[in-house]
N, C-alpha and C positions, 0 to 999 in steps of 0.2 A: 364476662368472659364465658363463651359457650363453645361446644364442640365444633360449631361451624367455623370458629376463628382459629382452630388448631392449625399450627404450621408444620408440626412434625410429631411422630410417635415412635417410640422405641421400647425395648425390653425393660428399661429402667426409668423412663420419664416421658413426659409430653411437653411440647414447646408451644407457648402461646405468645401473641404480641403483648407488649407491656409499655404503654405510653409511646412516646416518639423515639424511634430508632433503637428500641430495646425489645428484648424478649425475656420471658421468664421460663426457665426449665423447671417444671414441677415434677418431683420424683414420685414414683409409685409408693404406696404405703409400705411395701415389704423391703424397701431399700434402707439399709442401716444408716444411722447417724454418722458413723465413722466413714462410710463410703462417700456421703455427701460432703463431709468436712474435708476429706482427702481431695475430692474433685475441685472444691473451691481453692484449696491451698495449691494444688498442682497447676490449675489454670492461672492463678495469680503469678506463680513463679515463671511459668512458660511464657507469659506475656512480656516478661522482661528480657527475653533471649533474642529478640529480633525475628522471631518466626511470624508468619502471617496467620494470626489467630484472633478470635474475637476478644474485645476488651471484656473484662469481668468486673462487675460493680459491687454487688453485695448479696448476702443471703437474705431471703425473705420468705415468710410463711404466708400461704394463701389458702383459705378454705380448708384448713387442717392439713395441708400438704407442705412439705419443705421444698423450697425453691432457691434457685440462683439466678440473679439478673445478669444478662449478657448483652453486649452490643448486637443489634439486629444485622444480620448479613443476608441480603437478598440475592437470589439466584438459584439455579437448579443444582442439585447434588451431582457429583460426577457420575453416579449411577444413572440418573435421569438423562444426563448428557450423552452417555454411551447408548442408552435406549433410543435416543433420537437420532444418533449418528453412528450406528453399528459399524459402518464401513471404515470409521476412523479409530477402530479399537486399538491399533498399534500406537497411535498418537496418545490416546488416553492412558494406556498401560505404561508408556514411557513417562508420562507426566506423573503417574502414581509412583513409579520407582524414583524419579527425580526428587519429588517432594519428600519421600521417605529418606532418601540419602541426605537431603538438606537437614532434616530433623536430626539424623544420626551424627552429623558433624558438630552438634552442640553438646557441650559438657552438661551432665545431669546433676551436678552437685546440689544437694539439698532435697532432691526428689526421693521418694520411697525407693528402697533397694529392690531391684527386680527379682533376684534370687530369693529374698525373704518372702516376697509376695507369692512367687511360684511355689515355694516350699509349704507355706501356710495353706494354700488352696489344695495342694496335693494331699496334705495331711488331713484336711477337713472333709474331703469327699467320702461318702459312704458307698460309692459305687465300685470301689476297688478293694481287694483284700489287703490285709495288713502286710502280707509278704510282697504283694505287687507294689504297694506304695513304697516299701523299703527299697526295692530294686530301682524304682524310678527316682527316688530321692538320692540314692547313691550315684546314679547316672548324672543327676543334676550337679552334685558336688564336684564331679570330675570336669565339668564344662568350664570354660574360661570366664573370668570376671569381666565386667565392662563398666565404663564410666560415662556412657553417652546417654542423651535423652532418648527415651523410647516411648512411643505413643501408647502401645498396649492394646489398641483396637483399631488398627489402621486399615481402612478399606474405603471404597468409593462413596459409601453413604455418609462418611465423615469428612468429606471434602465438598465445599460449596464453590461453584464457579461463579464468582461475583465480578462486579466492576473494579474491585480491588485486587483481582487475581484469584488464584485458588486459595481458599481459606480453610484451615484445618480445625475441625471442631471436636468436641466430646473427649476431654482429657481425663476422664475419671480414672483410667488405668495407667496414666503416665508414670514412668519410673526412670531411675538411673540404672542402666544395665548394659547388656550386650546387644548391639543392633541386630545380630542374626537371630536372636530369640524373637525379636519384633517381626522380622521378615518371616520366620517360620510360622508365626501366628497368622499373619496375613494370608499366607499360602493355605494354611489349614482352614481358614474361614471360607476361602473360595472353593476349596476342595470338598468340604463337608457340610457347610451351613446351608440352611434353606434360603433360597433367593426368590423373593416374590415377583420381581420383574422378569417376565418371560424372555425378553430379548437378552438381558444380561445373564440369565440362567443358561441360555443356549450358548453363551460365549465364555462360560467360566473357564474352560480349558485354555482358550486363547488368552484370556486375561492372565492366568497363572504363568503361562509360558512366556508371553511378551514382557510381563512385569519382571520375572526372574532374569530373563536375558538382559534387560536393561539394568536392573539393580546390580547384577554380577559385574557388568562392564563398568558401572559407575563407582563401585566400591572395591573392586579388585578382590572379591571373595570367591569362594567356590561353592558349588551345589552340595558337595559333601559336608562342608562346614555348616551350611544352613540345616541340612538334614539331621545333624546331631542334636538339634534343639527340638525336634518335632515331638519326641516322647514326653518330656516334662510339660511342654506347652499344651499338648493335647490333654494330659491328665489334669492340669490346672483348670482347663476350660469346663470340666465336668461340674464345677461348683456354680456355674453361672446360670442365669435365668434364660435358658434356651430350650427349644422344643425337645420332647422326649426322643423323637426320631433322630435328631442330631446327636444326642447323647449316646444313642445306640450305635450310630456310625463311629463316634469317637471311641467307644469301648472296643468295637471290632478292630479299628486301626491300632489302638494301644496294644491289643493282644498280638496283632501282626508284628509290631515293632519289638515287643518283648521276645517273641519267638526268634526274631532275627538276631537279637543281641545276646540271648542266652541259649 
């Protein structure tokens, strides 16, 4: 196995081919055992729900790194598809929203609790003052509970356009919770995250708008309801392995939201 064979790279892991019709997701050394264990558990559970996701086989160590063996899904990511067909952005954004709505129609019984995960991450960050964290945690407590499947990191890099249809990958952050927290995170990613694909970067505002328009129609929610989740979702993201520049943008946005609320 060499770098030439690598199929995908991310903040948490690299993907390599593994035998026939399988891949191994090898996690970076800094990823905790509990995170890897959670991804394996969540992926196994989600596989039973009738969603279009890769089969998950087993955990495996390779060259000192922890890994998970998955079914190999061939095809471009939705990000790559948008880059190749930017004129079809409305179609892709609708598909993004439709897939998200399909996920949110499934009950998340047995998955980690979304509010528990958000609270823990907000508490853990050292980039916010104790007083600010208290305000955000209080805000989170007042938000409604939910019992649906939530992906936790839903964006076009985590959707593969294959011969089997659109396949949703990377369930490390899957939870049982409120769908609109999941939507708020997707919007936050497109608003503030670094996007390496120049075509998709230039379309980020269009993606947000078309995705939201479609999701609101499909789920019968409101923009105001989605916005109530932005503050805790943004604060929780500060604990992730993301570029410093994105964390600075998140801190600026968190400060704006707190000033609006208090």
